[in-house]
matplotlib code that plots the C-alpha trace (Angstrom):
import matplotlib.pyplot as plt

x = [230.6, 231.1, 227.5, 227.7, 230.8, 229.0, 226.0, 228.1, 229.9, 226.6, 225.2, 228.3, 227.9, 224.2, 225.1, 227.8, 225.4, 222.5, 224.4, 227.7, 227.0, 223.5, 225.0, 228.0, 226.6, 223.7, 226.2, 228.0, 225.0, 222.5, 219.5, 216.9, 218.6, 219.5, 222.0, 223.8, 225.7, 224.1, 227.1, 225.1, 224.2, 227.9, 228.9, 226.0, 227.2, 230.8, 229.6, 227.5, 230.5, 232.8, 230.4, 227.4, 225.5, 221.7, 222.1, 223.2, 219.5, 218.7, 221.6, 220.3, 216.8, 218.0, 220.2, 217.3, 214.9, 217.3, 217.7, 213.9, 213.6, 216.4, 216.4, 213.2, 209.8, 208.1, 209.1, 209.5, 210.9, 214.6, 213.7, 212.2, 214.5, 217.9, 217.1, 215.6, 218.8, 220.9, 218.9, 219.3, 223.0, 223.5, 221.8, 223.8, 227.1, 226.1, 225.3, 228.6, 231.4, 234.0, 234.4, 235.7, 235.4, 233.0, 230.5, 230.8, 230.1, 227.1, 225.8, 226.2, 224.4, 221.5, 221.4, 221.2, 218.5, 216.5, 216.9, 215.9, 213.0, 211.6, 212.0, 210.2, 207.5, 206.7, 206.6, 204.4, 202.2, 201.4, 201.1, 204.1, 205.6, 204.0, 206.8, 206.4, 208.9, 210.7, 211.0, 212.4, 214.7, 216.1, 216.3, 217.3, 218.1, 220.9, 222.8, 222.5, 223.5, 226.5, 227.8, 227.4, 228.9, 231.8, 232.5, 232.3, 234.7, 237.2, 237.3, 237.1, 240.8, 242.1, 239.7, 240.7, 244.4, 243.9, 242.0, 244.6, 247.4, 245.4, 244.9, 241.1, 240.7, 242.9, 241.8, 239.3]
y = [82.6, 84.4, 83.7, 80.1, 79.7, 81.4, 79.2, 76.1, 77.1, 77.8, 74.4, 72.7, 74.3, 73.3, 69.7, 69.6, 71.3, 69.0, 65.7, 65.7, 68.4, 67.1, 63.8, 65.2, 68.2, 66.5, 64.1, 66.9, 69.1, 68.6, 66.3, 69.0, 71.2, 70.7, 73.2, 73.0, 76.0, 77.2, 77.4, 78.9, 82.0, 82.4, 82.2, 84.5, 87.2, 86.9, 87.5, 90.4, 91.9, 91.9, 92.4, 94.8, 93.2, 92.8, 89.7, 87.8, 87.8, 85.8, 83.4, 83.0, 82.3, 79.6, 77.9, 78.1, 76.6, 73.8, 73.2, 73.1, 70.5, 68.2, 68.5, 70.4, 69.1, 71.7, 74.1, 77.8, 78.1, 78.5, 80.0, 82.9, 83.1, 83.1, 86.0, 87.9, 87.5, 88.4, 91.5, 92.8, 91.8, 93.8, 96.8, 96.4, 96.4, 99.4, 101.4, 100.6, 101.4, 100.1, 96.3, 95.6, 92.2, 93.5, 94.8, 91.5, 89.4, 91.7, 91.3, 87.5, 87.4, 89.5, 87.3, 84.1, 85.6, 86.8, 83.4, 81.4, 83.7, 83.5, 79.7, 79.4, 81.9, 80.3, 76.8, 77.9, 79.9, 76.8, 74.7, 72.5, 72.9, 73.4, 75.2, 78.6, 81.4, 81.0, 77.2, 77.8, 80.5, 78.1, 75.1, 76.4, 80.1, 80.4, 77.3, 78.3, 81.9, 81.0, 78.3, 80.3, 83.5, 81.6, 79.8, 83.1, 84.8, 81.9, 81.9, 85.7, 86.5, 83.6, 84.5, 88.2, 87.3, 84.9, 87.5, 90.2, 88.0, 87.4, 91.2, 91.0, 92.9, 95.9, 96.7, 95.6]
z = [147.1, 150.4, 151.4, 150.4, 152.6, 155.5, 155.1, 154.9, 158.1, 159.9, 158.7, 159.9, 163.3, 163.4, 162.6, 165.3, 167.8, 167.0, 167.0, 168.9, 171.5, 172.2, 173.3, 175.2, 177.1, 178.9, 180.4, 182.1, 183.2, 185.9, 185.4, 185.4, 182.8, 179.2, 177.9, 174.6, 173.2, 170.0, 167.7, 164.9, 167.0, 167.8, 164.2, 163.3, 165.7, 164.5, 161.0, 162.0, 163.9, 160.9, 158.1, 158.5, 155.6, 155.4, 153.3, 156.4, 157.4, 154.3, 155.0, 158.5, 157.2, 154.8, 157.5, 160.0, 157.5, 156.7, 160.5, 160.8, 158.0, 159.2, 163.0, 163.9, 165.0, 162.8, 160.1, 160.9, 164.4, 163.5, 160.1, 162.1, 165.1, 163.3, 160.9, 163.9, 165.9, 162.8, 162.2, 165.8, 165.9, 162.7, 164.3, 167.5, 165.7, 163.5, 166.6, 168.4, 166.1, 168.5, 168.1, 171.6, 173.2, 175.9, 173.3, 171.4, 174.6, 175.5, 172.0, 172.3, 175.6, 174.2, 171.1, 173.2, 175.5, 172.5, 170.8, 173.8, 174.6, 171.1, 171.0, 174.4, 173.4, 170.1, 171.6, 174.5, 172.1, 170.1, 173.2, 172.5, 175.9, 179.3, 181.0, 182.7, 181.9, 185.2, 184.7, 181.2, 182.6, 185.2, 182.9, 179.5, 179.5, 182.0, 180.7, 177.1, 177.8, 180.0, 177.8, 174.6, 175.9, 177.6, 174.3, 172.3, 174.8, 174.5, 170.7, 170.3, 170.7, 168.5, 165.7, 165.9, 165.8, 162.9, 160.9, 161.8, 160.5, 157.3, 156.9, 157.1, 160.4, 160.9, 164.4, 167.0]

ax = plt.figure().add_subplot(projection="3d")
ax.plot(x, y, z, "-o")
ax.set_aspect("equal")
plt.show()
């Protein structure tokens, strides 16, 4: 039941990200950049922070596969990148026992860089985009990393306080 709830939450974030945020954020950003915070990556890193469980990789695969089917141009991109990010986030939070906000934000930044690099790499490998690494870095990477890490930093404390009140998290 836990994994079903996590998968449902991630799918809700993917739906919000792919519909509402894709319409709202390009209005407020520059014309040559397209940055939308990837809410599924933020939820994925939160889950990996509080629950060092290898089954999160399977949930990330299923959510990525469903995102590929519904919103993707081809199947496999998000089905590969979400589990990869979940795996490395799990390893990161196993190495660092202290669950401080700085470690979480650094992990989110690394997760976003890894995700964006993999998406760019796979798309350029198959010839779907003709954008160099530096162009992709300027157009997509910075905006995505900054928006995602800022959003994760903003919601970190309220989520920790909520979970502490519920008795789920004893300490950071």
